[in-house]
C-alpha positions in Angstrom: -22.4 -4.4 1.8 -19.5 -6.0 3.3 -18.8 -5.2 6.7 -16.0 -4.3 9.0 -15.7 -8.2 10.4 -15.9 -9.5 7.0 -13.2 -7.3 5.8 -11.0 -8.1 8.6 -11.8 -11.8 8.2 -10.6 -11.8 4.4 -7.3 -9.8 5.1 -7.6 -6.4 4.8 -6.2 -3.8 7.3 -9.4 -2.4 8.6 -7.8 -0.2 10.9 -5.4 1.7 8.5 -8.3 1.8 6.6 -10.6 3.5 9.0 -7.7 6.0 10.2 -7.5 7.2 6.7 -11.5 8.2 6.9 -11.4 9.8 10.3 -12.6 6.6 11.5 -15.8 7.3 10.2 -17.3 3.6 8.9 -20.2 4.6 6.9 -17.5 6.6 4.6 -15.1 4.0 4.7 -17.4 1.1 3.6 -18.5 3.8 1.1 -15.2 3.8 -0.1 -14.5 0.3 -0.4 -17.6 -0.3 -2.7 -16.8 2.4 -5.1 -13.2 1.3 -5.0 -13.8 -2.2 -5.9 -16.6 -0.8 -8.0 -14.1 1.2 -10.0 -14.6 0.6 -14.2 -10.7 0.5 -14.3 -10.8 -3.5 -13.1 -12.6 -4.3 -16.2 -10.4 -1.6 -18.4 -7.3 -3.6 -17.3 -8.6 -6.9 -18.2 -9.5 -5.2 -22.0 -5.9 -3.5 -22.3 -4.1 -6.4 -21.2 -6.4 -8.4 -23.8 -5.2 -6.0 -26.7 -1.6 -6.4 -25.3 -1.1 -2.4 -24.3 1.2 -3.1 -21.8 1.9 0.8 -21.4 -1.8 1.5 -20.4 -2.2 -1.4 -18.5 0.4 -0.2 -16.4 -1.2 3.1 -16.1 -4.4 1.3 -15.1 -2.8 -1.0 -12.5 -1.1 1.8 -10.7 -4.0 3.8 -10.2 -5.9 0.5 -9.1 -2.8 -0.2 -6.8 -3.3 3.5 -5.5 -6.7 3.3 -4.6 -6.8 -0.4 -3.0 -3.8 0.2 -1.2 -5.3 3.6 0.4 -8.0 1.5 1.6 -5.9 -0.9 3.2 -7.3 -4.2 1.1 -4.1 -6.1 1.6 -4.5 -8.9 -0.5 -5.6 -7.2 -3.5 -3.2 -4.4 -2.8 -0.4 -7.4 -2.8 -1.2 -8.8 -6.1 -1.6 -5.2 -8.0 1.7 -4.2 -6.8 3.0 -7.2 -8.2 2.0 -6.7 -11.4 2.2 -3.0 -11.4 6.1 -3.6 -11.1 6.0 -6.4 -13.8 4.2 -4.1 -16.2 6.6 -1.1 -15.1 9.6 -3.2 -16.1 7.5 -4.5 -19.1 8.4 -8.3 -18.3 6.9 -10.9 -20.1 4.3 -13.0 -18.0 0.9 -14.6 -18.0 -1.3 -11.3 -17.0 -4.3 -13.0 -18.3 -3.7 -15.5 -15.0 -2.4 -12.1 -12.9 -5.6 -10.5 -13.9 -7.9 -13.5 -13.2 -6.5 -14.1 -9.9 -7.3 -10.2 -9.4 -10.9 -10.6 -10.1 -11.2 -13.6 -7.8 -9.6 -11.5 -4.7 -12.0 -8.7 -6.0 -14.9 -11.1 -6.1 -14.8 -12.0 -2.4 -14.6 -8.4 -1.0 -17.3 -7.1 -3.5 -20.5 -8.3 -5.3 -21.8 -5.8 -8.1 -25.3 -4.4 -6.9 -28.2 -5.5 -9.2 
């Protein structure tokens, strides 16, 4: 499991995230793991592949909310950018953005084996 120090080093706003968890480090770290492990990340890739931008917007917007509440700033920023592009139905390289999302996510979270 990732530590608070590692989260800070990767650019997360740990103090804000902790404050949302009433200062409970164990709760915050558990929520980090749950949020980053959300199956919506994989679902986003599938709907982008299918070209369903409306559904992709819904999923991306939901992920943005979760990640924003956890104050994982680098991931929040790219999810915010993608959300706004999807909201505007902008034609862009969503596959490249999604790849970047997964790369950033992988710095913060490794699946349990």
